[in-house]
DSSP file (Angstrom, degrees, kcal/mol; ACC not computed):
  #  RESIDUE AA STRUCTURE BP1 BP2  ACC     N-H-->O    O-->H-N    N-H-->O    O-->H-N    TCO  KAPPA ALPHA  PHI   PSI    X-CA   Y-CA   Z-CA
    1    1 A X              0   0    0      0, 0.0     2,-0.0     0, 0.0     0, 0.0   0.000 360.0 360.0 360.0 123.9    0.0    0.0    0.0
    2    2 A X        -     0   0    0      1,-0.1     2,-0.1     0, 0.0     3,-0.1  -0.345 360.0-109.9 -69.6 150.3    1.6    3.4   -1.0
    3    3 A X        -     0   0    0      1,-0.1    -1,-0.1     2,-0.1     4,-0.0  -0.477  40.5 -96.5 -74.6 149.1    2.0    6.1    1.6
    4    4 A X        -     0   0    0     -2,-0.1    -1,-0.1     1,-0.1     3,-0.1  -0.322  29.9-118.1 -64.5 151.8   -0.2    9.2    1.3
    5    5 A X  S    S+     0   0    0      1,-0.2     2,-0.3    -3,-0.1    -1,-0.1   0.832  98.1  14.1 -61.5 -34.0    1.4   12.1   -0.4
    6    6 A X  S    S-     0   0    0     58,-0.0    -1,-0.2     0, 0.0     3,-0.1  -0.992  90.0-103.2-141.6 148.7    1.1   14.2    2.7
    7    7 A X        -     0   0    0     -2,-0.3     6,-0.0    56,-0.2    -2,-0.0  -0.318  48.1 -90.8 -69.5 152.8    0.5   13.3    6.3
    8    8 A X    >   -     0   0    0      1,-0.1     3,-1.9     2,-0.1    -1,-0.1  -0.263  38.7-111.7 -58.4 151.3   -3.0   13.9    7.8
    9    9 A X  T 3  S+     0   0    0      1,-0.3    -1,-0.1    -3,-0.1    -2,-0.1   0.773 114.9  61.1 -58.5 -28.5   -3.4   17.3    9.5
   10   10 A X  T 3  S+     0   0    0      2,-0.1     2,-0.3     0, 0.0    -1,-0.3   0.641  89.5  87.7 -76.9 -12.7   -3.6   15.7   12.9
   11   11 A X  S <  S-     0   0    0     -3,-1.9     2,-0.1     1,-0.1    -4,-0.0  -0.637  81.6-117.9 -88.8 143.8   -0.1   14.1   12.7
   12   12 A X        -     0   0    0     -2,-0.3    -1,-0.1     2,-0.1    -2,-0.1  -0.466   8.4-145.4 -73.3 149.3    3.0   16.0   13.7
   13   13 A X  S    S+     0   0    0     -2,-0.1    53,-3.2    51,-0.1     2,-0.5   0.178  73.7  97.4-100.2  16.0    5.6   16.7   11.0
   14   14 A X  E     +a   66   0A   0     51,-0.2     2,-0.4    53,-0.1    53,-0.2  -0.918  51.4 177.4-106.6 129.4    8.4   16.2   13.5
   15   15 A X  E     -a   67   0A   0     51,-2.7    53,-3.4    -2,-0.5     2,-0.4  -0.970  18.3-152.5-131.5 144.0   10.1   12.8   13.6
   16   16 A X  E     -a   68   0A   0     -2,-0.4     2,-0.5    51,-0.2    53,-0.2  -0.977  12.7-174.4-117.4 131.4   13.0   11.4   15.7
   17   17 A X  E     -a   69   0A   0     51,-2.8    53,-3.0    -2,-0.4     2,-0.5  -0.980  14.1-149.0-128.0 119.5   15.2    8.6   14.3
   18   18 A X  E     -a   70   0A   0     -2,-0.5     2,-0.7    51,-0.2    53,-0.2  -0.769  10.4-149.9 -86.7 125.3   17.9    7.0   16.3
   19   19 A X  E     +a   71   0A   0     51,-2.8    53,-1.0    -2,-0.5     2,-0.3  -0.865  28.9 169.0 -97.3 113.0   20.8    5.7   14.1
   20   20 A X        +     0   0    0     -2,-0.7     2,-0.3    51,-0.1    54,-0.1  -0.914  11.0 104.6-129.2 151.6   22.3    2.7   15.8
   21   21 A X        -     0   0    0     -2,-0.3    54,-1.9    52,-0.3     3,-0.1  -0.944  64.3 -38.7 164.3-177.8   24.8    0.0   14.8
   22   22 A X  B >  S-c   75   0B   0     52,-0.3     3,-1.3    -2,-0.3     5,-0.3  -0.214  71.6 -84.6 -65.5 157.0   28.3   -1.3   15.2
   23   23 A X  T 3  S+     0   0    0     52,-2.7    -1,-0.1     1,-0.2    25,-0.1  -0.344 112.5  21.9 -57.5 137.7   31.3    1.1   15.4
   24   24 A X  T 3  S+     0   0    0     -3,-0.1    -1,-0.2    23,-0.1    -2,-0.1   0.594  83.8 116.0  83.6  11.5   32.6    2.0   12.0
   25   25 A X  S <  S-     0   0    0     -3,-1.3    -2,-0.1    -4,-0.0    -3,-0.1   0.509  90.0 -98.6 -94.4  -2.6   29.5    1.3    9.9
   26   26 A X  S  > S+     0   0    0     -4,-0.1     4,-2.5    -5,-0.1     5,-0.2   0.684  74.4 139.0 101.1  19.6   28.9    4.9    8.8
   27   27 A X  H  > S+     0   0    0     -5,-0.3     4,-2.0     2,-0.2     5,-0.2   0.961  82.1  39.0 -60.2 -52.2   26.2    6.2   11.2
   28   28 A X  H  > S+     0   0    0      1,-0.2     4,-2.9     2,-0.2     5,-0.2   0.875 114.4  55.0 -66.8 -37.6   27.8    9.6   11.6
   29   29 A X  H  > S+     0   0    0      2,-0.2     4,-2.3     1,-0.2    -1,-0.2   0.910 107.7  50.0 -61.4 -42.3   28.8    9.8    8.0
   30   30 A X  H  X S+     0   0    0     -4,-2.5     4,-1.8     2,-0.2    -2,-0.2   0.937 113.5  44.7 -61.1 -48.4   25.1    9.2    7.0
   31   31 A X  H  X S+     0   0    0     -4,-2.0     4,-2.4     1,-0.2     5,-0.3   0.918 113.6  50.4 -63.8 -43.3   23.9   11.9    9.3
   32   32 A X  H  X S+     0   0    0     -4,-2.9     4,-2.6     1,-0.2    -1,-0.2   0.873 107.2  54.6 -63.0 -37.8   26.6   14.3    8.2
   33   33 A X  H  < S+     0   0    0     -4,-2.3    -1,-0.2    -5,-0.2    -2,-0.2   0.901 114.3  40.5 -62.0 -42.1   25.8   13.7    4.5
   34   34 A X  H  < S+     0   0    0     -4,-1.8    -2,-0.2    -5,-0.1    -1,-0.2   0.872 130.5  23.9 -73.4 -38.2   22.1   14.6    5.1
   35   35 A X  H  < S-     0   0    0     -4,-2.4    -3,-0.2    -5,-0.2    -2,-0.2   0.656  80.5-140.5-108.3 -18.4   22.7   17.6    7.4
   36   36 A X     <  +     0   0    0     -4,-2.6     2,-0.7    -5,-0.3    -4,-0.1   0.813  43.2 165.5  55.0  30.8   26.2   19.0    6.7
   37   37 A X    >   -     0   0    0     -6,-0.3     3,-1.5     1,-0.2    -1,-0.2  -0.698  31.8-158.5 -83.3 114.6   26.3   19.5   10.5
   38   38 A X  T 3  S+     0   0    0     -2,-0.7    -1,-0.2     1,-0.3    -2,-0.0   0.658  88.2  69.1 -68.5 -15.5   29.9   20.1   11.6
   39   39 A X  T 3  S+     0   0    0      1,-0.1     2,-1.0     2,-0.1    -1,-0.3   0.677  81.7  81.7 -75.8 -17.1   29.1   19.0   15.1
   40   40 A X  S <  S-     0   0    0     -3,-1.5     2,-0.3   -12,-0.1    -1,-0.1  -0.786  78.4-154.5 -90.0 101.4   28.6   15.4   13.9
   41   41 A X        -     0   0    0     -2,-1.0     2,-0.5     8,-0.1   -13,-0.1  -0.603   2.8-149.9 -85.0 135.4   32.2   14.2   13.8
   42   42 A X        -     0   0    0     -2,-0.3     2,-0.1   -14,-0.1    -1,-0.0  -0.902  13.2-134.6-106.6 126.2   33.1   11.5   11.4
   43   43 A X        -     0   0    0     -2,-0.5     6,-0.1     1,-0.1   -14,-0.1  -0.462  14.7-169.3 -77.8 151.2   36.0    9.1   12.3
   44   44 A X        +     0   0    0     -2,-0.1     2,-0.2     3,-0.0    -1,-0.1   0.005  65.6  53.8-129.0  26.9   38.6    8.2    9.8
   45   45 A X  S    S-     0   0    0      2,-0.4     4,-0.1     0, 0.0    -2,-0.1  -0.808  96.6 -90.7-143.8-174.5   40.4    5.4   11.6
   46   46 A X  S    S+     0   0    0     -2,-0.2     2,-0.2     2,-0.1    32,-0.1   0.568  96.1  96.6 -80.7  -7.9   39.6    2.1   13.4
   47   47 A X  S    S-     0   0    0      1,-0.1    -2,-0.4    30,-0.1     2,-0.1  -0.571  87.5-102.4 -81.7 145.5   39.1    3.9   16.7
   48   48 A X        -     0   0    0     -2,-0.2    -1,-0.1     1,-0.1    -2,-0.1  -0.431  35.1-176.8 -66.2 137.7   35.6    4.9   17.8
   49   49 A X        +     0   0    0     -2,-0.1     2,-0.5     1,-0.1    -1,-0.1   0.835  60.9  71.6-102.2 -49.6   34.8    8.6   17.2
   50   50 A X        +     0   0    0      1,-0.2    24,-0.4    22,-0.1    -1,-0.1  -0.588  48.6 165.2 -77.7 120.8   31.3    9.1   18.6
   51   51 A X        +     0   0    0     -2,-0.5     2,-0.3     1,-0.1    -1,-0.2   0.418  61.1  29.3-117.4  -0.2   31.4    9.0   22.4
   52   52 A X  S    S-     0   0    0     19,-0.0     2,-0.4    20,-0.0    -1,-0.1  -0.975  91.2 -85.9-151.5 163.9   28.0   10.5   23.3
   53   53 A X        +     0   0    0     -2,-0.3     2,-0.3    19,-0.1    19,-0.2  -0.580  49.9 176.8 -75.2 128.2   24.5   10.8   21.9
   54   54 A X  E     -B   71   0A   0     17,-2.3    17,-2.9    -2,-0.4     2,-0.3  -0.901  15.1-146.4-128.0 157.2   24.2   13.8   19.6
   55   55 A X  E     -B   70   0A   0     -2,-0.3     2,-0.3    15,-0.2    15,-0.2  -0.918  12.6-179.3-125.3 155.2   21.4   15.1   17.4
   56   56 A X  E     -B   69   0A   0     13,-1.9    13,-3.5    -2,-0.3     2,-0.4  -0.982  21.3-132.0-146.8 144.9   21.2   16.9   14.1
   57   57 A X  E     -B   68   0A   0     -2,-0.3     2,-0.4    11,-0.2    11,-0.2  -0.796  14.0-169.1-106.9 143.1   18.1   18.1   12.3
   58   58 A X  E     -B   67   0A   0      9,-3.0     9,-3.6    -2,-0.4     2,-0.5  -0.997   6.5-162.4-125.7 130.5   17.1   17.6    8.7
   59   59 A X  E     -B   66   0A   0     -2,-0.4     2,-0.8     7,-0.2     7,-0.2  -0.964   7.0-155.7-117.2 127.2   14.2   19.5    7.1
   60   60 A X  E  >> -B   65   0A   0      5,-2.8     4,-2.6    -2,-0.5     5,-0.7  -0.871   4.6-166.1 -99.8 104.8   12.6   18.4    3.9
   61   61 A X  T  45S+     0   0    0     -2,-0.8    -1,-0.2     1,-0.2     5,-0.0   0.796  83.4  59.7 -63.7 -28.2   11.0   21.5    2.3
   62   62 A X  T  45S+     0   0    0      1,-0.2    -1,-0.2    -3,-0.1    -2,-0.0   0.925 121.3  22.2 -66.7 -44.1    9.0   19.4   -0.2
   63   63 A X  T  45S-     0   0    0     -3,-0.3   -56,-0.2     2,-0.1    -2,-0.2   0.645  98.4-126.6 -97.1 -16.8    7.1   17.4    2.5
   64   64 A X  T  <5 +     0   0    0     -4,-2.6     2,-0.4     1,-0.3    -3,-0.2   0.591  58.1 150.1  79.0  10.0    7.5   19.8    5.4
   65   65 A X  E   < - B   0  60A   0     -5,-0.7    -5,-2.8   -51,-0.1     2,-0.6  -0.634  34.0-158.4 -82.8 129.5    8.9   16.9    7.4
   66   66 A X  E     -aB  14  59A   0    -53,-3.2   -51,-2.7    -2,-0.4     2,-0.5  -0.944  11.1-167.4-108.1 121.2   11.4   17.8   10.2
   67   67 A X  E     -aB  15  58A   0     -9,-3.6    -9,-3.0    -2,-0.6     2,-0.7  -0.936  13.0-155.7-115.7 124.3   13.6   14.9   11.2
   68   68 A X  E     -aB  16  57A   0    -53,-3.4   -51,-2.8    -2,-0.5     2,-0.5  -0.888  16.2-155.4 -94.2 116.4   15.8   14.8   14.2
   69   69 A X  E     -aB  17  56A   0    -13,-3.5   -13,-1.9    -2,-0.7     2,-0.7  -0.822   3.4-149.3 -95.0 128.3   18.6   12.3   13.6
   70   70 A X  E     -aB  18  55A   0    -53,-3.0   -51,-2.8    -2,-0.5     2,-0.5  -0.876   5.1-155.1-103.5 112.4   20.1   10.8   16.7
   71   71 A X  E     -aB  19  54A   0    -17,-2.9   -17,-2.3    -2,-0.7     2,-0.3  -0.766  18.7-170.6 -87.6 124.6   23.8    9.9   16.3
   72   72 A X        -     0   0    0    -53,-1.0   -22,-0.1    -2,-0.5   -44,-0.1  -0.829  29.4 -97.8-117.0 152.0   24.7    7.2   18.8
   73   73 A X        -     0   0    0     -2,-0.3   -52,-0.3    14,-0.1     2,-0.1  -0.373  52.5-105.8 -60.3 148.2   28.0    5.6   19.9
   74   74 A X        -     0   0    0    -24,-0.4     3,-0.4   -54,-0.1   -52,-0.3  -0.435  26.4-110.5 -80.4 151.2   28.6    2.4   18.1
   75   75 A X  B    S+c   22   0B   0    -54,-1.9   -52,-2.7     1,-0.2    -1,-0.1  -0.398 104.2  36.1 -71.8 158.4   28.3   -1.1   19.6
   76   76 A X  S    S-     0   0    0    -54,-0.2    -1,-0.2     1,-0.1     7,-0.1   0.891  90.8-163.2  59.4  41.1   31.6   -3.0   20.0
   77   77 A X        -     0   0    0     -3,-0.4     5,-0.2     5,-0.3    -1,-0.1  -0.208  20.0-137.8 -56.0 142.1   33.2    0.4   20.9
   78   78 A X  S    S+     0   0    0     -3,-0.1     2,-0.2   -32,-0.1    -1,-0.1   0.589  73.0 101.2 -81.9 -10.5   37.0    0.4   20.7
   79   79 A X  S >  S-     0   0    0      3,-0.1     3,-1.5     1,-0.1     2,-0.1  -0.545  82.6-107.3 -78.7 139.9   37.4    2.4   23.9
   80   80 A X  T 3  S+     0   0    0      1,-0.2    -1,-0.1    -2,-0.2     3,-0.1  -0.401 101.2  15.3 -65.4 136.3   38.4    0.5   27.0
   81   81 A X  T 3  S+     0   0    0      1,-0.1     2,-0.9    -2,-0.1    -1,-0.2   0.525  91.7 118.5  80.4   6.2   35.5    0.1   29.6
   82   82 A X    <   -     0   0    0     -3,-1.5    -5,-0.3    -5,-0.2    -1,-0.1  -0.790  43.9-179.7-108.5  90.3   32.8    1.2   27.1
   83   83 A X     >  -     0   0    0     -2,-0.9     4,-2.1     1,-0.1     5,-0.1  -0.360  43.0-109.6 -86.5 165.8   30.5   -1.9   26.9
   84   84 A X  H  > S+     0   0    0      1,-0.2     4,-2.6     2,-0.2     5,-0.2   0.847 121.2  56.7 -61.0 -34.4   27.4   -2.3   24.8
   85   85 A X  H  > S+     0   0    0      2,-0.2     4,-2.2     1,-0.2    -1,-0.2   0.923 106.5  49.0 -63.1 -43.7   25.4   -2.2   28.1
   86   86 A X  H  > S+     0   0    0      2,-0.2     4,-2.1     1,-0.2    -2,-0.2   0.908 111.6  49.5 -61.2 -43.1   26.9    1.3   28.8
   87   87 A X  H  X S+     0   0    0     -4,-2.1     4,-2.3     1,-0.2    -2,-0.2   0.925 110.7  49.1 -63.7 -45.4   26.1    2.5   25.3
   88   88 A X  H  X S+     0   0    0     -4,-2.6     4,-2.7     1,-0.2    -1,-0.2   0.871 109.1  53.5 -63.3 -37.1   22.5    1.3   25.6
   89   89 A X  H  X S+     0   0    0     -4,-2.2     4,-2.7     2,-0.2    -1,-0.2   0.917 109.0  49.2 -62.5 -43.0   22.1    3.0   29.0
   90   90 A X  H  X S+     0   0    0     -4,-2.1     4,-2.1     2,-0.2    -2,-0.2   0.918 113.2  46.1 -62.2 -43.8   23.3    6.3   27.4
   91   91 A X  H  X S+     0   0    0     -4,-2.3     4,-2.5     2,-0.2    -2,-0.2   0.928 113.3  49.7 -64.9 -44.9   20.9    6.0   24.5
   92   92 A X  H  X S+     0   0    0     -4,-2.7     4,-2.1     1,-0.2    -2,-0.2   0.919 110.6  49.6 -60.4 -45.2   18.0    5.1   26.9
   93   93 A X  H  X S+     0   0    0     -4,-2.7     4,-1.5     1,-0.2    -1,-0.2   0.900 111.2  50.0 -62.5 -40.6   18.8    8.0   29.2
   94   94 A X  H  X S+     0   0    0     -4,-2.1     4,-1.1     1,-0.2     3,-0.3   0.943 111.1  48.0 -62.1 -47.1   18.8   10.4   26.2
   95   95 A X  H  < S+     0   0    0     -4,-2.5     3,-0.2     1,-0.2    -1,-0.2   0.838 107.6  56.1 -66.1 -32.8   15.5    9.1   24.9
   96   96 A X  H  < S+     0   0    0     -4,-2.1    -1,-0.2     1,-0.2    -2,-0.2   0.873 106.4  51.1 -64.0 -36.4   13.9    9.4   28.3
   97   97 A X  H  <        0   0    0     -4,-1.5    -1,-0.2    -3,-0.3    -2,-0.2   0.733 360.0 360.0 -74.0 -23.0   14.9   13.1   28.5
   98   98 A X     <        0   0    0     -4,-1.1    -1,-0.2    -3,-0.2    -2,-0.2   0.477 360.0 360.0 -78.4 360.0   13.4   13.8   25.0
């Protein structure tokens, strides 16, 4: 079933999308490509770059949709003492505050 051309008036045009996955898979690169946000740092080595949850907004003028992209630290982080459980706790705490 195709999606409607525009959302119903009662729906918000603000959306939040958490980008999650293993370290080094291009989460930050994807967000940076869409938003050109210099605050979203892209790593260029095997070491993990993103160490905290960050957001960047993308606005699509054609649809009027505003998307908040949530950049998250990667799973299997290369930093010592940074477990997947720790990363999930950080993401959960961020989402609770939103």
